[in-house]
Gaussian input, Z-matrix of N, CA and C with variables (Angstrom, degrees):
# hf/3-21g

backbone

0 1
 N
 C     1     B1
 C     2     B2     1     A1
 N     3     B3     2     A2     1     D1
 C     4     B4     3     A3     2     D2
 C     5     B5     4     A4     3     D3
 N     6     B6     5     A5     4     D4
 C     7     B7     6     A6     5     D5
 C     8     B8     7     A7     6     D6
 N     9     B9     8     A8     7     D7
 C    10    B10     9     A9     8     D8
 C    11    B11    10    A10     9     D9
 N    12    B12    11    A11    10    D10
 C    13    B13    12    A12    11    D11
 C    14    B14    13    A13    12    D12
 N    15    B15    14    A14    13    D13
 C    16    B16    15    A15    14    D14
 C    17    B17    16    A16    15    D15
 N    18    B18    17    A17    16    D16
 C    19    B19    18    A18    17    D17
 C    20    B20    19    A19    18    D18
 N    21    B21    20    A20    19    D19
 C    22    B22    21    A21    20    D20
 C    23    B23    22    A22    21    D21
 N    24    B24    23    A23    22    D22
 C    25    B25    24    A24    23    D23
 C    26    B26    25    A25    24    D24
 N    27    B27    26    A26    25    D25
 C    28    B28    27    A27    26    D26
 C    29    B29    28    A28    27    D27
 N    30    B30    29    A29    28    D28
 C    31    B31    30    A30    29    D29
 C    32    B32    31    A31    30    D30
 N    33    B33    32    A32    31    D31
 C    34    B34    33    A33    32    D32
 C    35    B35    34    A34    33    D33
 N    36    B36    35    A35    34    D34
 C    37    B37    36    A36    35    D35
 C    38    B38    37    A37    36    D36
 N    39    B39    38    A38    37    D37
 C    40    B40    39    A39    38    D38
 C    41    B41    40    A40    39    D39
 N    42    B42    41    A41    40    D40
 C    43    B43    42    A42    41    D41
 C    44    B44    43    A43    42    D42
 N    45    B45    44    A44    43    D43
 C    46    B46    45    A45    44    D44
 C    47    B47    46    A46    45    D45
 N    48    B48    47    A47    46    D46
 C    49    B49    48    A48    47    D47
 C    50    B50    49    A49    48    D48
 N    51    B51    50    A50    49    D49
 C    52    B52    51    A51    50    D50
 C    53    B53    52    A52    51    D51
 N    54    B54    53    A53    52    D52
 C    55    B55    54    A54    53    D53
 C    56    B56    55    A55    54    D54
 N    57    B57    56    A56    55    D55
 C    58    B58    57    A57    56    D56
 C    59    B59    58    A58    57    D57
 N    60    B60    59    A59    58    D58
 C    61    B61    60    A60    59    D59
 C    62    B62    61    A61    60    D60
 N    63    B63    62    A62    61    D61
 C    64    B64    63    A63    62    D62
 C    65    B65    64    A64    63    D63
 N    66    B66    65    A65    64    D64
 C    67    B67    66    A66    65    D65
 C    68    B68    67    A67    66    D66
 N    69    B69    68    A68    67    D67
 C    70    B70    69    A69    68    D68
 C    71    B71    70    A70    69    D69
 N    72    B72    71    A71    70    D70
 C    73    B73    72    A72    71    D71
 C    74    B74    73    A73    72    D72
 N    75    B75    74    A74    73    D73
 C    76    B76    75    A75    74    D74
 C    77    B77    76    A76    75    D75
 N    78    B78    77    A77    76    D76
 C    79    B79    78    A78    77    D77
 C    80    B80    79    A79    78    D78
 N    81    B81    80    A80    79    D79
 C    82    B82    81    A81    80    D80
 C    83    B83    82    A82    81    D81
 N    84    B84    83    A83    82    D82
 C    85    B85    84    A84    83    D83
 C    86    B86    85    A85    84    D84
 N    87    B87    86    A86    85    D85
 C    88    B88    87    A87    86    D86
 C    89    B89    88    A88    87    D87
 N    90    B90    89    A89    88    D88
 C    91    B91    90    A90    89    D89
 C    92    B92    91    A91    90    D90
 N    93    B93    92    A92    91    D91
 C    94    B94    93    A93    92    D92
 C    95    B95    94    A94    93    D93
 N    96    B96    95    A95    94    D94
 C    97    B97    96    A96    95    D95
 C    98    B98    97    A97    96    D96
 N    99    B99    98    A98    97    D97
 C   100   B100    99    A99    98    D98
 C   101   B101   100   A100    99    D99
 N   102   B102   101   A101   100   D100
 C   103   B103   102   A102   101   D101
 C   104   B104   103   A103   102   D102
 N   105   B105   104   A104   103   D103
 C   106   B106   105   A105   104   D104
 C   107   B107   106   A106   105   D105
 N   108   B108   107   A107   106   D106
 C   109   B109   108   A108   107   D107
 C   110   B110   109   A109   108   D108
 N   111   B111   110   A110   109   D109
 C   112   B112   111   A111   110   D110
 C   113   B113   112   A112   111   D111
 N   114   B114   113   A113   112   D112
 C   115   B115   114   A114   113   D113
 C   116   B116   115   A115   114   D114
 N   117   B117   116   A116   115   D115
 C   118   B118   117   A117   116   D116
 C   119   B119   118   A118   117   D117
 N   120   B120   119   A119   118   D118
 C   121   B121   120   A120   119   D119
 C   122   B122   121   A121   120   D120
 N   123   B123   122   A122   121   D121
 C   124   B124   123   A123   122   D122
 C   125   B125   124   A124   123   D123
 N   126   B126   125   A125   124   D124
 C   127   B127   126   A126   125   D125
 C   128   B128   127   A127   126   D126
 N   129   B129   128   A128   127   D127
 C   130   B130   129   A129   128   D128
 C   131   B131   130   A130   129   D129
 N   132   B132   131   A131   130   D130
 C   133   B133   132   A132   131   D131
 C   134   B134   133   A133   132   D132
 N   135   B135   134   A134   133   D133
 C   136   B136   135   A135   134   D134
 C   137   B137   136   A136   135   D135
 N   138   B138   137   A137   136   D136
 C   139   B139   138   A138   137   D137
 C   140   B140   139   A139   138   D138
 N   141   B141   140   A140   139   D139
 C   142   B142   141   A141   140   D140
 C   143   B143   142   A142   141   D141
 N   144   B144   143   A143   142   D142
 C   145   B145   144   A144   143   D143
 C   146   B146   145   A145   144   D144
 N   147   B147   146   A146   145   D145
 C   148   B148   147   A147   146   D146
 C   149   B149   148   A148   147   D147
 N   150   B150   149   A149   148   D148
 C   151   B151   150   A150   149   D149
 C   152   B152   151   A151   150   D150
 N   153   B153   152   A152   151   D151
 C   154   B154   153   A153   152   D152
 C   155   B155   154   A154   153   D153
 N   156   B156   155   A155   154   D154
 C   157   B157   156   A156   155   D155
 C   158   B158   157   A157   156   D156
 N   159   B159   158   A158   157   D157
 C   160   B160   159   A159   158   D158
 C   161   B161   160   A160   159   D159
 N   162   B162   161   A161   160   D160
 C   163   B163   162   A162   161   D161
 C   164   B164   163   A163   162   D162
 N   165   B165   164   A164   163   D163
 C   166   B166   165   A165   164   D164
 C   167   B167   166   A166   165   D165
 N   168   B168   167   A167   166   D166
 C   169   B169   168   A168   167   D167
 C   170   B170   169   A169   168   D168
 N   171   B171   170   A170   169   D169
 C   172   B172   171   A171   170   D170
 C   173   B173   172   A172   171   D171
 N   174   B174   173   A173   172   D172
 C   175   B175   174   A174   173   D173
 C   176   B176   175   A175   174   D174
 N   177   B177   176   A176   175   D175
 C   178   B178   177   A177   176   D176
 C   179   B179   178   A178   177   D177
 N   180   B180   179   A179   178   D178
 C   181   B181   180   A180   179   D179
 C   182   B182   181   A181   180   D180
 N   183   B183   182   A182   181   D181
 C   184   B184   183   A183   182   D182
 C   185   B185   184   A184   183   D183
 N   186   B186   185   A185   184   D184
 C   187   B187   186   A186   185   D185
 C   188   B188   187   A187   186   D186
 N   189   B189   188   A188   187   D187
 C   190   B190   189   A189   188   D188
 C   191   B191   190   A190   189   D189
 N   192   B192   191   A191   190   D190
 C   193   B193   192   A192   191   D191
 C   194   B194   193   A193   192   D192
 N   195   B195   194   A194   193   D193
 C   196   B196   195   A195   194   D194
 C   197   B197   196   A196   195   D195
 N   198   B198   197   A197   196   D196
 C   199   B199   198   A198   197   D197
 C   200   B200   199   A199   198   D198
 N   201   B201   200   A200   199   D199
 C   202   B202   201   A201   200   D200
 C   203   B203   202   A202   201   D201
 N   204   B204   203   A203   202   D202
 C   205   B205   204   A204   203   D203
 C   206   B206   205   A205   204   D204
 N   207   B207   206   A206   205   D205
 C   208   B208   207   A207   206   D206
 C   209   B209   208   A208   207   D207
 N   210   B210   209   A209   208   D208
 C   211   B211   210   A210   209   D209
 C   212   B212   211   A211   210   D210
 N   213   B213   212   A212   211   D211
 C   214   B214   213   A213   212   D212
 C   215   B215   214   A214   213   D213
 N   216   B216   215   A215   214   D214
 C   217   B217   216   A216   215   D215
 C   218   B218   217   A217   216   D216
 N   219   B219   218   A218   217   D217
 C   220   B220   219   A219   218   D218
 C   221   B221   220   A220   219   D219

   B1=1.3830
   B2=1.5928
   B3=1.2014
   B4=1.5539
   B5=1.5158
   B6=1.3534
   B7=1.3274
   B8=1.4800
   B9=1.2601
   B10=1.3947
   B11=1.4393
   B12=1.2818
   B13=1.5254
   B14=1.5326
   B15=1.3552
   B16=1.4401
   B17=1.5651
   B18=1.1887
   B19=1.4738
   B20=1.5859
   B21=1.2601
   B22=1.5034
   B23=1.4661
   B24=1.3180
   B25=1.5058
   B26=1.5942
   B27=1.3489
   B28=1.5350
   B29=1.6161
   B30=1.2989
   B31=1.4482
   B32=1.4839
   B33=1.3961
   B34=1.4358
   B35=1.6142
   B36=1.2677
   B37=1.4347
   B38=1.4798
   B39=1.3216
   B40=1.3710
   B41=1.6495
   B42=1.2895
   B43=1.4683
   B44=1.4721
   B45=1.4274
   B46=1.4063
   B47=1.4582
   B48=1.3003
   B49=1.4179
   B50=1.4661
   B51=1.4184
   B52=1.3711
   B53=1.5669
   B54=1.2708
   B55=1.5646
   B56=1.5166
   B57=1.3280
   B58=1.5494
   B59=1.5340
   B60=1.2593
   B61=1.6557
   B62=1.4959
   B63=1.3477
   B64=1.5919
   B65=1.4142
   B66=1.2700
   B67=1.4993
   B68=1.4489
   B69=1.3664
   B70=1.4395
   B71=1.5426
   B72=1.2484
   B73=1.4970
   B74=1.5467
   B75=1.3028
   B76=1.4557
   B77=1.5061
   B78=1.2372
   B79=1.5173
   B80=1.4572
   B81=1.2443
   B82=1.5047
   B83=1.5288
   B84=1.2608
   B85=1.4850
   B86=1.4816
   B87=1.3732
   B88=1.4871
   B89=1.5069
   B90=1.3567
   B91=1.3175
   B92=1.6711
   B93=1.1873
   B94=1.6288
   B95=1.5984
   B96=1.3364
   B97=1.4560
   B98=1.5633
   B99=1.2746
   B100=1.4128
   B101=1.4956
   B102=1.3792
   B103=1.4178
   B104=1.4702
   B105=1.4418
   B106=1.4699
   B107=1.4963
   B108=1.3145
   B109=1.4254
   B110=1.4541
   B111=1.3316
   B112=1.4375
   B113=1.5456
   B114=1.2371
   B115=1.5047
   B116=1.5808
   B117=1.3342
   B118=1.4364
   B119=1.6056
   B120=1.3805
   B121=1.4936
   B122=1.4279
   B123=1.3215
   B124=1.5773
   B125=1.5900
   B126=1.3145
   B127=1.5050
   B128=1.4526
   B129=1.3410
   B130=1.4624
   B131=1.5350
   B132=1.2638
   B133=1.4585
   B134=1.5705
   B135=1.3753
   B136=1.5215
   B137=1.5766
   B138=1.2935
   B139=1.3947
   B140=1.6620
   B141=1.2852
   B142=1.5227
   B143=1.5359
   B144=1.2364
   B145=1.6342
   B146=1.5939
   B147=1.3187
   B148=1.3819
   B149=1.6002
   B150=1.3587
   B151=1.3294
   B152=1.5234
   B153=1.3453
   B154=1.3101
   B155=1.7068
   B156=1.1520
   B157=1.4318
   B158=1.5484
   B159=1.3677
   B160=1.3907
   B161=1.5289
   B162=1.2360
   B163=1.5334
   B164=1.6648
   B165=1.3243
   B166=1.5214
   B167=1.5102
   B168=1.2900
   B169=1.4271
   B170=1.5514
   B171=1.2860
   B172=1.5691
   B173=1.5669
   B174=1.2637
   B175=1.4064
   B176=1.6021
   B177=1.2319
   B178=1.4740
   B179=1.4407
   B180=1.2836
   B181=1.4804
   B182=1.5568
   B183=1.2905
   B184=1.4857
   B185=1.4943
   B186=1.3498
   B187=1.4719
   B188=1.4554
   B189=1.3571
   B190=1.4074
   B191=1.5083
   B192=1.3121
   B193=1.4153
   B194=1.5559
   B195=1.3910
   B196=1.4640
   B197=1.6015
   B198=1.2740
   B199=1.4126
   B200=1.4560
   B201=1.3222
   B202=1.5173
   B203=1.5239
   B204=1.3763
   B205=1.4895
   B206=1.5600
   B207=1.3167
   B208=1.3661
   B209=1.6183
   B210=1.4468
   B211=1.4010
   B212=1.4437
   B213=1.3729
   B214=1.6244
   B215=1.3398
   B216=1.4009
   B217=1.4830
   B218=1.4180
   B219=1.3322
   B220=1.3123
   B221=1.4126
   A1=105.32
   A2=114.35
   A3=124.44
   A4=110.52
   A5=115.70
   A6=124.92
   A7=111.72
   A8=126.66
   A9=128.35
   A10=110.28
   A11=120.22
   A12=124.68
   A13=106.96
   A14=120.01
   A15=122.90
   A16=110.74
   A17=116.40
   A18=122.06
   A19=111.63
   A20=112.72
   A21=118.62
   A22=117.48
   A23=114.16
   A24=123.55
   A25=108.19
   A26=112.14
   A27=114.62
   A28=105.27
   A29=113.98
   A30=117.06
   A31=111.63
   A32=117.55
   A33=121.37
   A34=113.80
   A35=112.84
   A36=119.46
   A37=116.81
   A38=121.27
   A39=127.41
   A40=111.36
   A41=116.14
   A42=118.98
   A43=115.64
   A44=115.29
   A45=122.90
   A46=111.57
   A47=119.75
   A48=127.57
   A49=109.87
   A50=125.85
   A51=127.97
   A52=111.37
   A53=115.09
   A54=118.71
   A55=113.62
   A56=116.62
   A57=120.61
   A58=109.18
   A59=111.08
   A60=111.59
   A61=109.61
   A62=111.05
   A63=115.07
   A64=112.28
   A65=115.50
   A66=119.03
   A67=112.76
   A68=120.74
   A69=122.86
   A70=110.07
   A71=117.05
   A72=118.67
   A73=112.36
   A74=119.54
   A75=119.28
   A76=104.62
   A77=131.42
   A78=134.10
   A79=104.05
   A80=122.58
   A81=128.11
   A82=101.36
   A83=118.44
   A84=120.50
   A85=111.42
   A86=116.38
   A87=117.40
   A88=109.14
   A89=124.02
   A90=125.34
   A91=111.45
   A92=109.58
   A93=119.94
   A94=103.72
   A95=115.83
   A96=117.52
   A97=109.58
   A98=118.35
   A99=125.09
   A100=114.50
   A101=112.78
   A102=116.45
   A103=120.63
   A104=115.13
   A105=122.14
   A106=102.96
   A107=119.69
   A108=120.93
   A109=111.48
   A110=119.10
   A111=125.31
   A112=108.74
   A113=119.27
   A114=123.06
   A115=112.02
   A116=114.51
   A117=118.43
   A118=114.76
   A119=107.78
   A120=108.35
   A121=116.62
   A122=117.68
   A123=115.52
   A124=103.78
   A125=123.16
   A126=114.35
   A127=119.73
   A128=110.78
   A129=114.60
   A130=114.57
   A131=116.38
   A132=118.71
   A133=113.02
   A134=116.97
   A135=120.99
   A136=109.27
   A137=116.18
   A138=117.93
   A139=107.97
   A140=114.13
   A141=117.67
   A142=105.10
   A143=112.19
   A144=119.05
   A145=106.61
   A146=120.78
   A147=122.95
   A148=110.81
   A149=119.03
   A150=120.15
   A151=110.18
   A152=123.16
   A153=123.76
   A154=112.48
   A155=120.74
   A156=123.99
   A157=112.80
   A158=112.36
   A159=120.13
   A160=107.68
   A161=112.36
   A162=117.28
   A163=109.91
   A164=114.94
   A165=119.85
   A166=109.01
   A167=116.95
   A168=118.20
   A169=109.25
   A170=112.48
   A171=117.55
   A172=111.47
   A173=116.82
   A174=120.53
   A175=104.93
   A176=118.44
   A177=126.77
   A178=110.36
   A179=124.41
   A180=122.71
   A181=117.42
   A182=116.53
   A183=121.88
   A184=112.44
   A185=123.05
   A186=120.46
   A187=110.59
   A188=123.20
   A189=123.18
   A190=118.81
   A191=116.40
   A192=121.61
   A193=108.16
   A194=113.31
   A195=108.81
   A196=109.99
   A197=113.58
   A198=120.33
   A199=108.99
   A200=126.28
   A201=128.51
   A202=101.78
   A203=117.75
   A204=129.58
   A205=104.85
   A206=118.99
   A207=121.12
   A208=107.45
   A209=118.06
   A210=113.08
   A211=112.45
   A212=109.09
   A213=116.80
   A214=111.75
   A215=117.31
   A216=118.20
   A217=109.66
   A218=125.51
   A219=126.72
   A220=115.38
   D1=140.27
   D2=-178.37
   D3=-82.82
   D4=129.45
   D5=175.85
   D6=-79.33
   D7=178.35
   D8=175.63
   D9=-71.72
   D10=-32.30
   D11=-179.45
   D12=-72.55
   D13=-41.67
   D14=174.20
   D15=-59.52
   D16=-44.51
   D17=-179.23
   D18=-60.29
   D19=-43.61
   D20=174.40
   D21=-64.49
   D22=-37.00
   D23=176.10
   D24=-66.30
   D25=-38.42
   D26=-172.72
   D27=-75.45
   D28=-40.73
   D29=177.68
   D30=-59.30
   D31=-44.01
   D32=179.44
   D33=-61.30
   D34=-43.04
   D35=171.62
   D36=-60.21
   D37=-44.25
   D38=-177.09
   D39=-75.17
   D40=-23.51
   D41=169.66
   D42=-53.58
   D43=-40.02
   D44=-176.00
   D45=-68.05
   D46=-34.69
   D47=-178.23
   D48=-64.66
   D49=-41.62
   D50=-175.03
   D51=-77.29
   D52=-4.14
   D53=-174.49
   D54=-78.36
   D55=19.12
   D56=-179.54
   D57=-75.33
   D58=144.12
   D59=177.76
   D60=-64.08
   D61=151.12
   D62=176.75
   D63=-54.90
   D64=149.27
   D65=-177.71
   D66=-63.15
   D67=-29.93
   D68=-177.94
   D69=-67.07
   D70=-38.03
   D71=175.56
   D72=-70.95
   D73=-34.08
   D74=176.11
   D75=-70.74
   D76=-40.88
   D77=179.69
   D78=-58.34
   D79=-46.94
   D80=-172.15
   D81=-65.43
   D82=-49.74
   D83=-176.09
   D84=-57.53
   D85=-42.92
   D86=-178.12
   D87=-73.28
   D88=-34.10
   D89=177.60
   D90=-62.28
   D91=-39.91
   D92=-174.80
   D93=-69.51
   D94=-40.89
   D95=-177.85
   D96=-69.77
   D97=-39.11
   D98=176.33
   D99=-59.23
   D100=-56.67
   D101=177.31
   D102=-62.06
   D103=-30.48
   D104=177.14
   D105=-66.13
   D106=-49.41
   D107=-177.13
   D108=-56.81
   D109=-47.56
   D110=-179.96
   D111=-56.90
   D112=-48.66
   D113=179.99
   D114=-63.50
   D115=-43.25
   D116=175.59
   D117=-59.79
   D118=-45.32
   D119=175.83
   D120=-69.84
   D121=-25.01
   D122=178.35
   D123=-79.97
   D124=-38.64
   D125=169.69
   D126=-58.04
   D127=-41.82
   D128=-179.24
   D129=-60.08
   D130=-37.86
   D131=-171.66
   D132=-106.88
   D133=-0.50
   D134=-178.76
   D135=-77.20
   D136=-29.12
   D137=-165.56
   D138=-111.39
   D139=43.49
   D140=179.24
   D141=-105.28
   D142=166.18
   D143=-176.71
   D144=-90.67
   D145=1.42
   D146=177.53
   D147=-80.59
   D148=148.54
   D149=174.07
   D150=-83.84
   D151=155.23
   D152=-176.67
   D153=-60.82
   D154=140.28
   D155=175.88
   D156=-80.53
   D157=126.32
   D158=-179.59
   D159=-96.55
   D160=114.71
   D161=-172.50
   D162=-83.43
   D163=-35.54
   D164=-178.49
   D165=-133.78
   D166=139.89
   D167=179.36
   D168=-160.94
   D169=138.48
   D170=179.44
   D171=-74.16
   D172=-39.66
   D173=-173.07
   D174=-107.11
   D175=112.49
   D176=-179.25
   D177=-107.88
   D178=102.72
   D179=179.32
   D180=-52.66
   D181=130.54
   D182=-179.56
   D183=78.67
   D184=3.68
   D185=172.92
   D186=-79.47
   D187=149.36
   D188=177.15
   D189=-56.50
   D190=-35.14
   D191=179.15
   D192=-127.86
   D193=88.30
   D194=-173.36
   D195=-103.39
   D196=21.93
   D197=178.68
   D198=-88.38
   D199=144.37
   D200=-176.60
   D201=-71.67
   D202=142.79
   D203=-179.73
   D204=-63.25
   D205=143.10
   D206=176.91
   D207=-83.49
   D208=148.26
   D209=178.65
   D210=-73.69
   D211=151.82
   D212=177.93
   D213=-85.75
   D214=126.55
   D215=177.37
   D216=-102.28
   D217=132.91
   D218=179.09
   D219=-115.97

């Protein structure tokens, strides 16, 4: 059985747990850090002498078959 002293100690310990920042503030901080990183990355790589890398293309210069594939009709 809990005594009055035990109950007071438990309440004192549980008060520390509820001291977390509101979730809205935490979400705002995460969003700010994300967009700051995106902006910093954009500025770091925007002013380089390299041309942008094309990851996917239908026409590849010098490839044996550089024509786009015809759609399959079923």
